[in-house]
C-alpha positions as CSV (number, residue, x, y, z in Angstrom):
1,X,78.3,128.6,201.9
2,X,79.3,130.1,198.5
3,X,81.9,128.3,196.5
4,X,84.3,130.7,194.9
5,X,86.4,130.1,191.8
6,X,90.0,131.0,192.0
7,X,91.9,132.7,189.2
8,X,94.1,129.7,189.0
9,X,91.2,127.5,188.0
10,X,89.9,129.8,185.2
11,X,92.7,129.2,182.7
12,X,92.3,125.5,183.2
13,X,88.6,125.6,182.3
14,X,89.3,127.9,179.3
15,X,92.1,125.6,178.2
16,X,89.7,122.6,178.3
17,X,87.1,124.5,176.3
18,X,89.6,125.6,173.7
19,X,90.8,122.0,173.4
20,X,87.3,120.8,172.7
21,X,86.8,123.5,170.1
22,X,90.1,122.5,168.4
23,X,88.9,118.8,168.3
24,X,85.6,119.8,166.8
25,X,87.2,122.0,164.1
26,X,89.6,119.1,163.2
27,X,86.6,116.7,162.9
28,X,84.8,119.2,160.6
29,X,87.9,119.5,158.5
30,X,88.1,115.7,158.1
31,X,84.4,115.4,157.3
32,X,84.4,118.4,154.9
33,X,87.7,118.4,153.0
34,X,88.4,121.5,150.9
35,X,86.8,121.5,147.5
36,X,89.2,121.5,144.5
37,X,88.0,122.5,141.1
38,X,89.2,119.7,138.9
39,X,88.4,121.7,135.8
40,X,91.2,124.1,136.7
41,X,93.6,121.5,138.1
42,X,96.4,120.7,135.6
43,X,97.5,117.1,135.2
44,X,101.1,117.8,135.7
45,X,102.5,120.6,137.7
46,X,105.9,120.4,136.1
47,X,106.7,123.6,134.3
48,X,108.6,123.3,131.0
49,X,110.6,126.0,129.4
50,X,110.2,127.0,125.7
51,X,113.4,125.0,124.9
52,X,111.9,121.9,126.6
53,X,108.7,122.3,124.6
54,X,110.6,122.6,121.4
55,X,112.7,119.6,122.3
56,X,109.6,117.6,123.1
57,X,108.0,118.6,119.8
58,X,111.1,117.6,117.9
59,X,111.2,114.2,119.5
60,X,107.4,113.6,118.8
61,X,107.8,114.6,115.2
62,X,110.8,112.4,114.8
63,X,108.9,109.3,116.2
64,X,106.0,110.1,114.0
65,X,108.2,110.3,110.9
66,X,109.8,107.0,111.8
67,X,106.4,105.4,112.0
68,X,105.4,106.8,108.7
69,X,108.6,105.7,107.0
70,X,108.3,102.1,108.4
71,X,104.6,102.0,107.3
72,X,105.4,103.2,103.8
73,X,108.2,100.6,103.4
74,X,105.8,97.9,104.6
75,X,103.0,99.0,102.2
76,X,105.5,99.2,99.3
77,X,106.3,95.5,99.9
78,X,102.6,94.7,99.3
79,X,101.8,97.5,96.8
80,X,100.7,95.1,94.0
81,X,98.0,93.7,96.3
82,X,96.9,97.2,97.3
83,X,96.8,98.3,93.7
84,X,94.7,95.2,92.8
85,X,92.3,96.0,95.7
86,X,91.9,99.6,94.5
87,X,91.3,98.5,90.9
88,X,88.2,96.4,91.9
89,X,85.7,99.3,91.6
90,X,86.8,99.8,87.9
91,X,85.6,96.5,86.6
92,X,85.7,96.2,82.8
93,X,88.3,98.9,82.4
94,X,91.9,98.4,81.1
95,X,94.7,100.4,82.5
96,X,97.6,101.7,80.4
97,X,101.1,102.8,81.3
98,X,101.4,105.9,79.1
99,X,105.0,106.8,80.1
100,X,108.1,104.9,81.2
101,X,108.1,104.3,84.9
102,X,104.6,105.5,85.3
103,X,103.5,102.5,87.3
104,X,106.6,102.7,89.5
105,X,105.7,106.3,90.5
106,X,102.1,105.2,91.0
107,X,103.3,102.4,93.3
108,X,105.2,105.0,95.4
109,X,102.2,107.2,95.6
110,X,99.9,104.3,96.6
111,X,102.4,103.1,99.2
112,X,102.7,106.7,100.6
113,X,99.0,107.2,101.0
114,X,98.6,103.7,102.5
115,X,101.5,104.2,104.8
116,X,100.0,107.4,106.1
117,X,96.8,105.5,106.8
118,X,98.6,102.6,108.6
119,X,100.7,105.0,110.6
120,X,97.9,107.3,111.6
121,X,97.4,105.6,115.0
122,X,101.1,106.2,115.8
123,X,100.8,109.8,114.6
124,X,97.7,110.4,116.8
125,X,99.5,108.9,119.8
126,X,102.5,111.3,119.4
127,X,100.1,114.3,119.1
128,X,98.2,113.2,122.2
129,X,101.5,112.7,124.2
130,X,102.6,116.2,123.2
131,X,99.5,118.0,124.3
132,X,98.6,115.8,127.3
133,X,100.8,117.6,129.9
134,X,99.0,120.9,129.3
135,X,95.4,119.6,129.7
136,X,93.2,119.5,132.8
137,X,91.8,116.4,134.2
138,X,88.4,117.0,132.6
139,X,90.1,117.6,129.2
140,X,92.2,114.4,129.7
141,X,89.0,112.4,130.2
142,X,87.6,113.8,127.0
143,X,90.6,113.4,124.8
144,X,90.4,109.6,124.6
145,X,86.8,109.4,123.2
146,X,87.6,112.2,120.8
147,X,90.7,110.5,119.4
148,X,88.8,107.1,119.2
149,X,85.8,108.6,117.6
150,X,87.9,110.5,115.0
151,X,89.7,107.4,114.0
152,X,86.5,105.4,113.6
153,X,84.9,108.2,111.5
154,X,87.9,108.4,109.3
155,X,87.9,104.7,108.6
156,X,84.1,104.8,108.0
157,X,84.7,107.7,105.5
158,X,87.2,105.6,103.6
159,X,84.9,102.6,103.5
160,X,82.0,104.8,102.4
161,X,84.0,106.2,99.6
162,X,85.3,102.8,98.5
163,X,81.9,101.1,98.6
164,X,79.6,103.9,97.4
165,X,81.3,107.0,96.0
166,X,83.9,105.5,93.8
167,X,81.6,102.8,92.2
168,X,79.0,105.5,91.6
169,X,81.4,107.9,89.9
170,X,83.1,105.2,87.8
171,X,79.7,103.7,86.7
172,X,78.7,107.2,85.6
173,X,81.9,107.7,83.5
174,X,81.8,104.2,82.1
175,X,78.2,104.3,81.0
176,X,78.5,107.8,79.6
177,X,79.7,107.3,76.1
178,X,80.4,103.6,76.6
179,X,79.0,102.7,73.2
180,X,81.1,105.3,71.5
181,X,84.6,105.0,73.1
182,X,86.4,102.1,74.5
183,X,87.5,102.4,78.1
184,X,91.3,102.6,78.4
185,X,92.4,104.7,81.4
186,X,95.7,106.1,82.5
187,X,96.7,104.2,85.7
188,X,98.2,107.4,87.1
189,X,95.1,109.5,86.6
190,X,92.9,106.7,88.0
191,X,94.8,106.4,91.3
192,X,94.9,110.2,91.7
193,X,91.1,110.1,91.4
194,X,90.7,107.2,93.8
195,X,93.2,108.3,96.5
196,X,92.0,111.9,96.6
197,X,88.4,110.8,96.9
198,X,89.2,108.3,99.7
199,X,91.1,110.7,101.9
200,X,88.8,113.7,101.2
201,X,85.8,111.7,102.3
202,X,87.7,110.5,105.4
203,X,88.4,114.1,106.3
204,X,84.8,115.1,105.6
205,X,83.6,112.5,108.1
206,X,85.4,114.4,110.9
207,X,82.5,116.9,111.1
208,X,80.9,115.5,114.3
209,X,84.3,115.6,116.0
210,X,84.7,119.3,115.1
211,X,81.2,120.0,116.4
212,X,82.0,118.2,119.7
213,X,85.2,120.2,120.2
214,X,83.4,123.5,119.4
215,X,80.7,122.6,122.0
216,X,83.2,121.6,124.6
217,X,85.0,124.9,124.3
218,X,81.7,126.8,124.6
219,X,81.9,128.5,121.1
220,X,78.6,127.1,119.9
221,X,75.8,124.9,121.3
222,X,73.3,122.5,119.7
223,X,70.6,125.2,119.4
224,X,72.8,127.5,117.4
225,X,74.0,124.5,115.2
226,X,70.4,123.6,114.5
227,X,69.4,127.1,113.7
228,X,71.8,127.4,110.8
229,X,70.8,124.1,109.1
230,X,69.9,125.9,105.8
231,X,73.5,127.2,105.5
232,X,74.8,123.8,106.4
233,X,72.8,122.1,103.6
234,X,74.2,124.7,101.1
235,X,77.7,124.3,102.5
236,X,77.3,120.5,102.1
237,X,76.5,120.8,98.5
238,X,79.5,123.1,97.9
239,X,81.7,120.8,99.9
240,X,80.6,117.8,97.9
241,X,81.5,119.7,94.7
242,X,84.9,120.7,96.0
243,X,86.0,117.5,97.6
244,X,85.0,115.1,94.8
245,X,87.5,115.2,92.0
246,X,84.8,114.1,89.5
247,X,82.1,116.3,88.1
248,X,79.3,113.8,88.0
249,X,76.2,114.8,90.1
250,X,75.8,111.3,91.6
251,X,79.1,111.4,93.5
252,X,78.6,115.0,94.6
253,X,75.1,114.3,95.8
254,X,76.2,111.2,97.8
255,X,79.0,113.1,99.5
256,X,76.8,116.2,100.2
257,X,74.1,113.9,101.7
258,X,76.6,112.2,103.9
259,X,78.0,115.5,105.1
260,X,74.5,116.8,106.0
261,X,73.7,113.5,107.8
262,X,77.0,113.8,109.7
263,X,76.2,117.4,110.7
264,X,72.8,116.5,112.1
265,X,74.3,113.5,113.8
266,X,76.8,115.8,115.4
267,X,74.0,118.0,116.7
268,X,72.5,115.0,118.3
269,X,75.9,114.2,119.9
270,X,76.3,117.7,121.2
271,X,72.7,117.6,122.6
272,X,73.6,114.3,124.3
273,X,76.6,116.0,125.9
274,X,74.3,118.6,127.4
275,X,75.6,121.5,125.4
């Protein structure tokens, strides 16, 4: 005897089948969540108007200026010790104050440069806080190593100038004509020379950071950087002549060599990044 299926039973079977399919689709959705491209995902979805951006910029500049002012005041309180520290490379030289108040203005200059150096972490913090909302998650992960590496390289550049460049330049000037003229230097001119060489060397040590940023943005890669090494060596020599306030070949050669080493080290860094 044949068993027949009534029309009333068909929707029930179809309903059961559809329920099973819904459960399977839900399970697949749980197992395979939608893929989100983190490179395109912005950290904060809060949109800011132009006025809000300008207000944020104003507050960040204000906080940075406060940090600089406090640091300069603190360095001015210890300016005599800072001056004595910067005079160490010029051993055997007597400094003269050639005009009324010259040492006072030199003290202000030394306190200003020292205050900028001391306040540089606070300045970097304000810059990062301003640009952070517009970065993606991948860029946010990269900003911390870049800021840390830039700070370390800047300090290394200052130490390199203080320990090698400045003594080499001063020894050249002292030995040249030392048996003919007695060494009496203007304290203002000396500190212009020292402070300019310190900070220009610190800036020159930022070359690997610039290379890493160019590689991250896709502008150049390690192969193209290595291909132009001849132009880099020539540029390092020119940069050494421009950045050093002295004209002696020893100081220029030391800085040019450091710039070339930093450039090739930057290529190695970019290669390690896979760029």
